[in-house]
N, C-alpha and C positions, 0 to 999 in steps of 0.2 A: 504494500499498501504507498503510496507517495504522500509526502508531506504536505500539509496546507498551507500556502503562502498566507501573509497578513491580509492582503487584499480579499482572498477567498473565505478568509474566516470573520472579516468585518462582513461580508457578503451573506455568508451563512445564518451569523447571529442576527442581522436586520431582517432576513427573510424569517427566521425563528420568532422575531417579535412581531411578524405579520404587518410590516411596512410595505407601502408600494414599492413595486419593482423598480421604479427611477431612484426613490430613496435608497434602496438597497446596493444600487448601484455607486450612487453619490457616496454612500460609506465605505464602500469598495475603492473607490477612486480617491477618497480622503488618505486610506493607506498607500495607495499606489496609482499615480496619474495615469498611467498607460494601461491600466486595468481595461478589460472590453468585456461587454457581455457575452461575447462566445467564450472567453478565455476563464470567464467566471462559471458560466453554465455547464459547459464540456464536461468538467469532473463530477458533476452531480447528475447530470444525464446518464452518464457511464457507470456510476456507481447505483444509480437507480436500475438500470439495464441490467446490470450483473446480479444485483439482489434479486430481481424479477425471475431471471434466467434460473439462478439457484433455486428459487422457491417452485418454479415450474417444474424442475426435474427432481425435487423431493416429492412431490405429488405423483408423479408420472408414474 
């Protein structure tokens, strides 16, 4: 599992607090001005897809 950088951590914390997506992006960009939505969302989507795949295999 790869490490979560400060921008991703700020983004995830903001999403957990149920703030709007643009506010979560702003929180991430406060930690790293170069953070883009794609770089922030990709690891979350990969994790979700892997978790879904694993759960599907366990019930098969």
